[in-house]
N, CA, C and O atoms as a Maestro MAE file, in Angstrom:
{
 s_m_m2io_version
 :::
 2.0.0
}

f_m_ct {
 s_m_title
 :::
 protein
 m_atom[272] {
  # First column is atom index #
  i_m_mmod_type
  r_m_x_coord
  r_m_y_coord
  r_m_z_coord
  i_m_residue_number
  s_m_chain_name
  s_m_pdb_residue_name
  s_m_pdb_atom_name
  i_m_atomic_number
  :::
  1 25 -85.656 134.461 36.174 1 A "MET " " N  " 7
  2 3 -84.237 135.382 36.003 1 A "MET " " CA " 6
  3 2 -83.056 134.731 35.828 1 A "MET " " C  " 6
  4 15 -82.649 133.896 36.635 1 A "MET " " O  " 8
  5 25 -82.335 135.116 34.607 2 A "ASN " " N  " 7
  6 3 -81.150 134.387 34.962 2 A "ASN " " CA " 6
  7 2 -79.780 135.422 35.346 2 A "ASN " " C  " 6
  8 15 -79.331 136.357 34.683 2 A "ASN " " O  " 8
  9 25 -79.365 134.930 36.529 3 A "GLU " " N  " 7
  10 3 -78.133 135.554 37.198 3 A "GLU " " CA " 6
  11 2 -77.068 135.495 35.914 3 A "GLU " " C  " 6
  12 15 -77.021 134.604 35.066 3 A "GLU " " O  " 8
  13 25 -76.094 136.869 36.015 4 A "PRO " " N  " 7
  14 3 -74.496 136.804 35.351 4 A "PRO " " CA " 6
  15 2 -74.092 135.708 36.049 4 A "PRO " " C  " 6
  16 15 -74.356 135.515 37.236 4 A "PRO " " O  " 8
  17 25 -73.407 134.924 35.291 5 A "SER " " N  " 7
  18 3 -72.408 134.044 35.761 5 A "SER " " CA " 6
  19 2 -70.866 135.026 36.422 5 A "SER " " C  " 6
  20 15 -70.346 135.994 35.866 5 A "SER " " O  " 8
  21 25 -70.502 134.471 37.541 6 A "VAL " " N  " 7
  22 3 -69.604 135.218 38.452 6 A "VAL " " CA " 6
  23 2 -68.128 134.890 37.719 6 A "VAL " " C  " 6
  24 15 -67.859 133.691 37.656 6 A "VAL " " O  " 8
  25 25 -67.178 135.786 37.180 7 A "GLN " " N  " 7
  26 3 -66.059 135.506 36.851 7 A "GLN " " CA " 6
  27 2 -64.928 135.675 37.718 7 A "GLN " " C  " 6
  28 15 -64.117 136.590 37.571 7 A "GLN " " O  " 8
  29 25 -64.861 134.784 38.641 8 A "TYR " " N  " 7
  30 3 -63.681 135.257 39.564 8 A "TYR " " CA " 6
  31 2 -62.194 135.373 38.730 8 A "TYR " " C  " 6
  32 15 -61.835 134.712 37.755 8 A "TYR " " O  " 8
  33 25 -61.603 136.233 39.313 9 A "GLY " " N  " 7
  34 3 -60.419 136.647 39.159 9 A "GLY " " CA " 6
  35 2 -60.199 137.874 37.963 9 A "GLY " " C  " 6
  36 15 -59.141 138.315 37.513 9 A "GLY " " O  " 8
  37 25 -61.865 138.311 37.574 10 A "GLN " " N  " 7
  38 3 -61.726 139.235 36.731 10 A "GLN " " CA " 6
  39 2 -62.343 140.589 37.536 10 A "GLN " " C  " 6
  40 15 -63.220 140.526 38.398 10 A "GLN " " O  " 8
  41 25 -61.801 141.618 37.142 11 A "ALA " " N  " 7
  42 3 -62.046 142.957 37.851 11 A "ALA " " CA " 6
  43 2 -61.911 142.529 39.297 11 A "ALA " " C  " 6
  44 15 -61.036 141.737 39.648 11 A "ALA " " O  " 8
  45 25 -62.908 143.135 40.247 12 A "ASP " " N  " 7
  46 3 -62.849 142.587 41.692 12 A "ASP " " CA " 6
  47 2 -64.050 141.712 42.026 12 A "ASP " " C  " 6
  48 15 -64.988 142.195 42.660 12 A "ASP " " O  " 8
  49 25 -64.059 140.472 41.633 13 A "THR " " N  " 7
  50 3 -65.079 139.759 42.067 13 A "THR " " CA " 6
  51 2 -64.468 138.919 43.198 13 A "THR " " C  " 6
  52 15 -65.042 138.589 44.235 13 A "THR " " O  " 8
  53 25 -63.194 138.622 42.827 14 A "SER " " N  " 7
  54 3 -62.831 137.904 43.790 14 A "SER " " CA " 6
  55 2 -62.714 138.630 44.834 14 A "SER " " C  " 6
  56 15 -62.854 138.020 45.894 14 A "SER " " O  " 8
  57 25 -62.446 140.035 44.915 15 A "PHE " " N  " 7
  58 3 -62.109 140.622 46.579 15 A "PHE " " CA " 6
  59 2 -63.430 141.023 47.021 15 A "PHE " " C  " 6
  60 15 -63.648 141.288 48.204 15 A "PHE " " O  " 8
  61 25 -64.595 141.096 45.846 16 A "ARG " " N  " 7
  62 3 -66.300 141.158 46.845 16 A "ARG " " CA " 6
  63 2 -66.199 139.581 47.396 16 A "ARG " " C  " 6
  64 15 -66.054 139.502 48.616 16 A "ARG " " O  " 8
  65 25 -66.246 138.513 46.779 17 A "ALA " " N  " 7
  66 3 -66.362 137.332 47.403 17 A "ALA " " CA " 6
  67 2 -65.811 136.861 48.505 17 A "ALA " " C  " 6
  68 15 -66.242 135.989 49.259 17 A "ALA " " O  " 8
  69 25 -64.694 137.569 48.570 18 A "ALA " " N  " 7
  70 3 -63.846 137.517 50.158 18 A "ALA " " CA " 6
  71 2 -64.496 138.352 50.836 18 A "ALA " " C  " 6
  72 15 -64.158 138.156 52.003 18 A "ALA " " O  " 8
  73 25 -65.379 139.334 50.781 19 A "GLY " " N  " 7
  74 3 -66.109 139.929 51.747 19 A "GLY " " CA " 6
  75 2 -65.379 141.067 51.978 19 A "GLY " " C  " 6
  76 15 -65.425 141.610 53.082 19 A "GLY " " O  " 8
  77 25 -64.492 141.639 50.786 20 A "GLY " " N  " 7
  78 3 -63.897 142.975 50.766 20 A "GLY " " CA " 6
  79 2 -63.094 143.094 52.129 20 A "GLY " " C  " 6
  80 15 -62.704 142.190 52.867 20 A "GLY " " O  " 8
  81 25 -62.945 144.618 52.264 21 A "GLU " " N  " 7
  82 3 -61.811 144.751 53.409 21 A "GLU " " CA " 6
  83 2 -61.925 144.260 54.393 21 A "GLU " " C  " 6
  84 15 -60.870 143.781 54.806 21 A "GLU " " O  " 8
  85 25 -63.337 144.050 55.454 22 A "ASP " " N  " 7
  86 3 -63.474 143.399 56.488 22 A "ASP " " CA " 6
  87 2 -63.476 141.961 56.015 22 A "ASP " " C  " 6
  88 15 -62.849 141.250 56.800 22 A "ASP " " O  " 8
  89 25 -63.916 141.391 55.115 23 A "GLY " " N  " 7
  90 3 -63.912 139.928 55.124 23 A "GLY " " CA " 6
  91 2 -62.229 139.165 55.059 23 A "GLY " " C  " 6
  92 15 -61.826 138.052 55.397 23 A "GLY " " O  " 8
  93 25 -61.515 140.424 54.430 24 A "ILE " " N  " 7
  94 3 -60.012 140.059 54.236 24 A "ILE " " CA " 6
  95 2 -59.365 139.988 55.644 24 A "ILE " " C  " 6
  96 15 -58.705 139.024 56.033 24 A "ILE " " O  " 8
  97 25 -59.592 140.984 56.291 25 A "ARG " " N  " 7
  98 3 -58.977 141.546 57.786 25 A "ARG " " CA " 6
  99 2 -59.455 140.267 58.512 25 A "ARG " " C  " 6
  100 15 -58.585 139.582 59.048 25 A "ARG " " O  " 8
  101 25 -61.068 139.775 58.606 26 A "GLN " " N  " 7
  102 3 -61.099 138.752 59.405 26 A "GLN " " CA " 6
  103 2 -60.236 137.369 59.077 26 A "GLN " " C  " 6
  104 15 -59.859 136.598 59.960 26 A "GLN " " O  " 8
  105 25 -59.986 137.184 57.643 27 A "LEU " " N  " 7
  106 3 -59.778 135.984 57.371 27 A "LEU " " CA " 6
  107 2 -57.862 135.713 57.884 27 A "LEU " " C  " 6
  108 15 -57.251 134.706 58.239 27 A "LEU " " O  " 8
  109 25 -57.478 137.043 57.699 28 A "VAL " " N  " 7
  110 3 -55.973 137.152 58.049 28 A "VAL " " CA " 6
  111 2 -56.054 137.116 59.711 28 A "VAL " " C  " 6
  112 15 -55.270 136.415 60.350 28 A "VAL " " O  " 8
  113 25 -57.012 137.888 60.318 29 A "ASP " " N  " 7
  114 3 -57.072 137.623 62.043 29 A "ASP " " CA " 6
  115 2 -57.242 136.189 62.106 29 A "ASP " " C  " 6
  116 15 -56.396 135.635 62.809 29 A "ASP " " O  " 8
  117 25 -57.961 135.557 61.654 30 A "ARG " " N  " 7
  118 3 -57.875 134.012 61.802 30 A "ARG " " CA " 6
  119 2 -57.080 133.205 61.668 30 A "ARG " " C  " 6
  120 15 -56.834 132.251 62.406 30 A "ARG " " O  " 8
  121 25 -56.497 133.574 60.507 31 A "PHE " " N  " 7
  122 3 -55.274 132.759 60.085 31 A "PHE " " CA " 6
  123 2 -53.916 132.876 61.238 31 A "PHE " " C  " 6
  124 15 -53.310 131.896 61.670 31 A "PHE " " O  " 8
  125 25 -53.595 134.472 61.635 32 A "TYR " " N  " 7
  126 3 -52.747 134.218 62.721 32 A "TYR " " CA " 6
  127 2 -53.195 133.716 63.892 32 A "TYR " " C  " 6
  128 15 -52.352 133.112 64.555 32 A "TYR " " O  " 8
  129 25 -54.396 133.806 64.373 33 A "ALA " " N  " 7
  130 3 -54.872 133.175 65.206 33 A "ALA " " CA " 6
  131 2 -54.563 131.684 65.551 33 A "ALA " " C  " 6
  132 15 -54.111 131.168 66.573 33 A "ALA " " O  " 8
  133 25 -55.009 131.101 64.206 34 A "ARG " " N  " 7
  134 3 -54.613 129.865 64.330 34 A "ARG " " CA " 6
  135 2 -53.756 129.270 64.292 34 A "ARG " " C  " 6
  136 15 -53.675 128.179 64.857 34 A "ARG " " O  " 8
  137 25 -52.765 129.843 63.557 35 A "MET " " N  " 7
  138 3 -51.151 129.415 63.536 35 A "MET " " CA " 6
  139 2 -50.474 129.680 64.963 35 A "MET " " C  " 6
  140 15 -49.612 128.934 65.427 35 A "MET " " O  " 8
  141 25 -51.034 131.007 65.710 36 A "GLY " " N  " 7
  142 3 -50.360 131.011 67.209 36 A "GLY " " CA " 6
  143 2 -50.824 129.879 67.829 36 A "GLY " " C  " 6
  144 15 -50.007 129.521 68.677 36 A "GLY " " O  " 8
  145 25 -51.709 129.215 67.778 37 A "SER " " N  " 7
  146 3 -52.571 128.387 68.818 37 A "SER " " CA " 6
  147 2 -52.293 126.980 68.309 37 A "SER " " C  " 6
  148 15 -52.420 126.116 69.177 37 A "SER " " O  " 8
  149 25 -52.033 126.665 67.416 38 A "ASP " " N  " 7
  150 3 -52.066 125.315 66.713 38 A "ASP " " CA " 6
  151 2 -50.270 124.649 67.096 38 A "ASP " " C  " 6
  152 15 -49.475 125.319 66.437 38 A "ASP " " O  " 8
  153 25 -49.732 123.850 67.726 39 A "LYS " " N  " 7
  154 3 -48.654 123.403 67.974 39 A "LYS " " CA " 6
  155 2 -47.845 123.107 66.546 39 A "LYS " " C  " 6
  156 15 -46.674 123.462 66.407 39 A "LYS " " O  " 8
  157 25 -48.466 122.535 65.672 40 A "ARG " " N  " 7
  158 3 -48.320 122.127 64.205 40 A "ARG " " CA " 6
  159 2 -47.733 123.036 63.699 40 A "ARG " " C  " 6
  160 15 -46.834 122.749 62.909 40 A "ARG " " O  " 8
  161 25 -48.081 124.664 64.017 41 A "PHE " " N  " 7
  162 3 -47.866 125.512 62.922 41 A "PHE " " CA " 6
  163 2 -46.753 126.527 64.150 41 A "PHE " " C  " 6
  164 15 -46.634 127.749 64.053 41 A "PHE " " O  " 8
  165 25 -46.248 125.918 64.927 42 A "GLU " " N  " 7
  166 3 -45.568 126.699 66.135 42 A "GLU " " CA " 6
  167 2 -44.455 127.311 65.191 42 A "GLU " " C  " 6
  168 15 -44.356 128.520 64.983 42 A "GLU " " O  " 8
  169 25 -43.485 126.180 64.545 43 A "ARG " " N  " 7
  170 3 -42.156 126.554 64.351 43 A "ARG " " CA " 6
  171 2 -41.920 127.517 63.201 43 A "ARG " " C  " 6
  172 15 -40.819 127.988 62.919 43 A "ARG " " O  " 8
  173 25 -43.257 127.807 62.450 44 A "ILE " " N  " 7
  174 3 -43.712 129.261 61.463 44 A "ILE " " CA " 6
  175 2 -44.239 130.159 62.106 44 A "ILE " " C  " 6
  176 15 -44.135 131.237 61.520 44 A "ILE " " O  " 8
  177 25 -44.777 130.216 63.079 45 A "PHE " " N  " 7
  178 3 -45.151 131.086 64.032 45 A "PHE " " CA " 6
  179 2 -44.275 131.935 64.527 45 A "PHE " " C  " 6
  180 15 -44.400 133.160 64.503 45 A "PHE " " O  " 8
  181 25 -43.104 131.151 65.123 46 A "ARG " " N  " 7
  182 3 -42.087 131.639 65.489 46 A "ARG " " CA " 6
  183 2 -41.146 132.652 64.751 46 A "ARG " " C  " 6
  184 15 -40.365 133.402 65.337 46 A "ARG " " O  " 8
  185 25 -41.312 132.584 63.434 47 A "LEU " " N  " 7
  186 3 -40.333 133.240 62.473 47 A "LEU " " CA " 6
  187 2 -40.719 134.688 62.625 47 A "LEU " " C  " 6
  188 15 -39.944 135.644 62.608 47 A "LEU " " O  " 8
  189 25 -42.134 134.717 62.787 48 A "HIS " " N  " 7
  190 3 -42.721 136.448 63.226 48 A "HIS " " CA " 6
  191 2 -42.296 136.859 64.166 48 A "HIS " " C  " 6
  192 15 -41.823 136.055 64.968 48 A "HIS " " O  " 8
  193 25 -42.283 138.217 64.458 49 A "PRO " " N  " 7
  194 3 -41.847 139.038 65.410 49 A "PRO " " CA " 6
  195 2 -42.831 138.681 66.795 49 A "PRO " " C  " 6
  196 15 -43.969 138.214 66.746 49 A "PRO " " O  " 8
  197 25 -42.316 138.917 67.620 50 A "ALA " " N  " 7
  198 3 -43.449 138.393 68.930 50 A "ALA " " CA " 6
  199 2 -44.754 139.580 68.847 50 A "ALA " " C  " 6
  200 15 -45.887 139.360 69.275 50 A "ALA " " O  " 8
  201 25 -44.338 140.779 68.243 51 A "ALA " " N  " 7
  202 3 -45.633 141.793 68.200 51 A "ALA " " CA " 6
  203 2 -46.595 141.466 66.751 51 A "ALA " " C  " 6
  204 15 -46.161 142.150 65.824 51 A "ALA " " O  " 8
  205 25 -47.271 140.971 66.514 52 A "ILE " " N  " 7
  206 3 -47.526 140.279 65.321 52 A "ILE " " CA " 6
  207 2 -48.405 141.028 64.781 52 A "ILE " " C  " 6
  208 15 -48.943 140.517 63.798 52 A "ILE " " O  " 8
  209 25 -48.827 142.281 65.121 53 A "ASP " " N  " 7
  210 3 -49.545 143.195 64.325 53 A "ASP " " CA " 6
  211 2 -49.465 143.636 63.267 53 A "ASP " " C  " 6
  212 15 -50.437 143.800 62.529 53 A "ASP " " O  " 8
  213 25 -47.800 144.035 62.861 54 A "THR " " N  " 7
  214 3 -47.565 144.057 61.719 54 A "THR " " CA " 6
  215 2 -47.621 143.398 60.927 54 A "THR " " C  " 6
  216 15 -48.267 143.815 59.965 54 A "THR " " O  " 8
  217 25 -47.153 142.323 60.838 55 A "SER " " N  " 7
  218 3 -47.409 141.050 60.258 55 A "SER " " CA " 6
  219 2 -49.059 140.853 59.649 55 A "SER " " C  " 6
  220 15 -49.423 140.587 58.503 55 A "SER " " O  " 8
  221 25 -49.765 141.061 60.727 56 A "VAL " " N  " 7
  222 3 -51.300 140.687 60.611 56 A "VAL " " CA " 6
  223 2 -51.687 141.909 59.202 56 A "VAL " " C  " 6
  224 15 -52.427 141.723 58.237 56 A "VAL " " O  " 8
  225 25 -50.926 143.060 59.538 57 A "ASP " " N  " 7
  226 3 -51.417 144.239 58.842 57 A "ASP " " CA " 6
  227 2 -51.066 144.543 57.275 57 A "ASP " " C  " 6
  228 15 -51.793 145.052 56.422 57 A "ASP " " O  " 8
  229 25 -49.677 144.056 57.159 58 A "LYS " " N  " 7
  230 3 -48.887 143.740 56.003 58 A "LYS " " CA " 6
  231 2 -49.562 142.529 55.051 58 A "LYS " " C  " 6
  232 15 -49.648 142.745 53.842 58 A "LYS " " O  " 8
  233 25 -50.091 141.123 55.661 59 A "LEU " " N  " 7
  234 3 -50.590 140.523 55.005 59 A "LEU " " CA " 6
  235 2 -51.801 140.820 54.761 59 A "LEU " " C  " 6
  236 15 -52.203 140.276 53.733 59 A "LEU " " O  " 8
  237 25 -52.825 141.690 55.467 60 A "ALA " " N  " 7
  238 3 -54.179 142.250 55.034 60 A "ALA " " CA " 6
  239 2 -54.136 143.088 54.082 60 A "ALA " " C  " 6
  240 15 -55.034 142.893 53.263 60 A "ALA " " O  " 8
  241 25 -53.101 144.399 53.723 61 A "ARG " " N  " 7
  242 3 -52.955 145.066 52.869 61 A "ARG " " CA " 6
  243 2 -52.364 144.177 51.465 61 A "ARG " " C  " 6
  244 15 -52.532 144.602 50.322 61 A "ARG " " O  " 8
  245 25 -51.789 143.132 51.717 62 A "PHE " " N  " 7
  246 3 -51.013 142.639 50.386 62 A "PHE " " CA " 6
  247 2 -52.169 141.780 49.797 62 A "PHE " " C  " 6
  248 15 -52.155 141.513 48.596 62 A "PHE " " O  " 8
  249 25 -52.983 141.423 50.454 63 A "LEU " " N  " 7
  250 3 -54.605 140.546 49.943 63 A "LEU " " CA " 6
  251 2 -55.656 141.442 49.557 63 A "LEU " " C  " 6
  252 15 -56.495 141.101 48.723 63 A "LEU " " O  " 8
  253 25 -55.665 142.739 50.194 64 A "ASN " " N  " 7
  254 3 -56.375 143.537 49.634 64 A "ASN " " CA " 6
  255 2 -55.863 144.221 48.390 64 A "ASN " " C  " 6
  256 15 -56.635 144.699 47.559 64 A "ASN " " O  " 8
  257 25 -54.605 144.258 48.279 65 A "GLY " " N  " 7
  258 3 -54.370 145.145 46.859 65 A "GLY " " CA " 6
  259 2 -54.495 143.777 45.514 65 A "GLY " " C  " 6
  260 15 -55.003 143.784 44.393 65 A "GLY " " O  " 8
  261 25 -53.815 142.789 46.254 66 A "TRP " " N  " 7
  262 3 -53.747 141.192 45.005 66 A "TRP " " CA " 6
  263 2 -55.479 141.042 44.500 66 A "TRP " " C  " 6
  264 15 -55.846 140.820 43.347 66 A "TRP " " O  " 8
  265 25 -56.331 141.222 45.643 67 A "LEU " " N  " 7
  266 3 -57.756 140.878 44.976 67 A "LEU " " CA " 6
  267 2 -57.838 141.827 44.588 67 A "LEU " " C  " 6
  268 15 -57.839 141.714 43.362 67 A "LEU " " O  " 8
  269 25 -57.959 143.328 45.017 68 A "GLY " " N  " 7
  270 3 -58.808 144.225 44.833 68 A "GLY " " CA " 6
  271 2 -58.230 144.871 43.640 68 A "GLY " " C  " 6
  272 15 -58.793 145.838 43.128 68 A "GLY " " O  " 8
  :::
 }
 m_bond[271] {
  # First column is bond index #
  i_m_from
  i_m_to
  i_m_order
  :::
  1 1 2 1
  2 2 3 1
  3 3 4 2
  4 3 5 1
  5 5 6 1
  6 6 7 1
  7 7 8 2
  8 7 9 1
  9 9 10 1
  10 10 11 1
  11 11 12 2
  12 11 13 1
  13 13 14 1
  14 14 15 1
  15 15 16 2
  16 15 17 1
  17 17 18 1
  18 18 19 1
  19 19 20 2
  20 19 21 1
  21 21 22 1
  22 22 23 1
  23 23 24 2
  24 23 25 1
  25 25 26 1
  26 26 27 1
  27 27 28 2
  28 27 29 1
  29 29 30 1
  30 30 31 1
  31 31 32 2
  32 31 33 1
  33 33 34 1
  34 34 35 1
  35 35 36 2
  36 35 37 1
  37 37 38 1
  38 38 39 1
  39 39 40 2
  40 39 41 1
  41 41 42 1
  42 42 43 1
  43 43 44 2
  44 43 45 1
  45 45 46 1
  46 46 47 1
  47 47 48 2
  48 47 49 1
  49 49 50 1
  50 50 51 1
  51 51 52 2
  52 51 53 1
  53 53 54 1
  54 54 55 1
  55 55 56 2
  56 55 57 1
  57 57 58 1
  58 58 59 1
  59 59 60 2
  60 59 61 1
  61 61 62 1
  62 62 63 1
  63 63 64 2
  64 63 65 1
  65 65 66 1
  66 66 67 1
  67 67 68 2
  68 67 69 1
  69 69 70 1
  70 70 71 1
  71 71 72 2
  72 71 73 1
  73 73 74 1
  74 74 75 1
  75 75 76 2
  76 75 77 1
  77 77 78 1
  78 78 79 1
  79 79 80 2
  80 79 81 1
  81 81 82 1
  82 82 83 1
  83 83 84 2
  84 83 85 1
  85 85 86 1
  86 86 87 1
  87 87 88 2
  88 87 89 1
  89 89 90 1
  90 90 91 1
  91 91 92 2
  92 91 93 1
  93 93 94 1
  94 94 95 1
  95 95 96 2
  96 95 97 1
  97 97 98 1
  98 98 99 1
  99 99 100 2
  100 99 101 1
  101 101 102 1
  102 102 103 1
  103 103 104 2
  104 103 105 1
  105 105 106 1
  106 106 107 1
  107 107 108 2
  108 107 109 1
  109 109 110 1
  110 110 111 1
  111 111 112 2
  112 111 113 1
  113 113 114 1
  114 114 115 1
  115 115 116 2
  116 115 117 1
  117 117 118 1
  118 118 119 1
  119 119 120 2
  120 119 121 1
  121 121 122 1
  122 122 123 1
  123 123 124 2
  124 123 125 1
  125 125 126 1
  126 126 127 1
  127 127 128 2
  128 127 129 1
  129 129 130 1
  130 130 131 1
  131 131 132 2
  132 131 133 1
  133 133 134 1
  134 134 135 1
  135 135 136 2
  136 135 137 1
  137 137 138 1
  138 138 139 1
  139 139 140 2
  140 139 141 1
  141 141 142 1
  142 142 143 1
  143 143 144 2
  144 143 145 1
  145 145 146 1
  146 146 147 1
  147 147 148 2
  148 147 149 1
  149 149 150 1
  150 150 151 1
  151 151 152 2
  152 151 153 1
  153 153 154 1
  154 154 155 1
  155 155 156 2
  156 155 157 1
  157 157 158 1
  158 158 159 1
  159 159 160 2
  160 159 161 1
  161 161 162 1
  162 162 163 1
  163 163 164 2
  164 163 165 1
  165 165 166 1
  166 166 167 1
  167 167 168 2
  168 167 169 1
  169 169 170 1
  170 170 171 1
  171 171 172 2
  172 171 173 1
  173 173 174 1
  174 174 175 1
  175 175 176 2
  176 175 177 1
  177 177 178 1
  178 178 179 1
  179 179 180 2
  180 179 181 1
  181 181 182 1
  182 182 183 1
  183 183 184 2
  184 183 185 1
  185 185 186 1
  186 186 187 1
  187 187 188 2
  188 187 189 1
  189 189 190 1
  190 190 191 1
  191 191 192 2
  192 191 193 1
  193 193 194 1
  194 194 195 1
  195 195 196 2
  196 195 197 1
  197 197 198 1
  198 198 199 1
  199 199 200 2
  200 199 201 1
  201 201 202 1
  202 202 203 1
  203 203 204 2
  204 203 205 1
  205 205 206 1
  206 206 207 1
  207 207 208 2
  208 207 209 1
  209 209 210 1
  210 210 211 1
  211 211 212 2
  212 211 213 1
  213 213 214 1
  214 214 215 1
  215 215 216 2
  216 215 217 1
  217 217 218 1
  218 218 219 1
  219 219 220 2
  220 219 221 1
  221 221 222 1
  222 222 223 1
  223 223 224 2
  224 223 225 1
  225 225 226 1
  226 226 227 1
  227 227 228 2
  228 227 229 1
  229 229 230 1
  230 230 231 1
  231 231 232 2
  232 231 233 1
  233 233 234 1
  234 234 235 1
  235 235 236 2
  236 235 237 1
  237 237 238 1
  238 238 239 1
  239 239 240 2
  240 239 241 1
  241 241 242 1
  242 242 243 1
  243 243 244 2
  244 243 245 1
  245 245 246 1
  246 246 247 1
  247 247 248 2
  248 247 249 1
  249 249 250 1
  250 250 251 1
  251 251 252 2
  252 251 253 1
  253 253 254 1
  254 254 255 1
  255 255 256 2
  256 255 257 1
  257 257 258 1
  258 258 259 1
  259 259 260 2
  260 259 261 1
  261 261 262 1
  262 262 263 1
  263 263 264 2
  264 263 265 1
  265 265 266 1
  266 266 267 1
  267 267 268 2
  268 267 269 1
  269 269 270 1
  270 270 271 1
  271 271 272 2
  :::
 }
}
């Protein structure tokens, strides 16, 4: 059987390909963990508030809305 081709960027295919809300949250968590633990990104990471939870939540919400 032929499967229909996936058209990323149409409807919510990109959102689903990213794993939905859970996948996007994991991506954002990993992004901030990496940024906070790698000396190469220290300067950028310090631009964020000490309590990073709000920044993590805002980015996850933005990506959910943008992709979904």
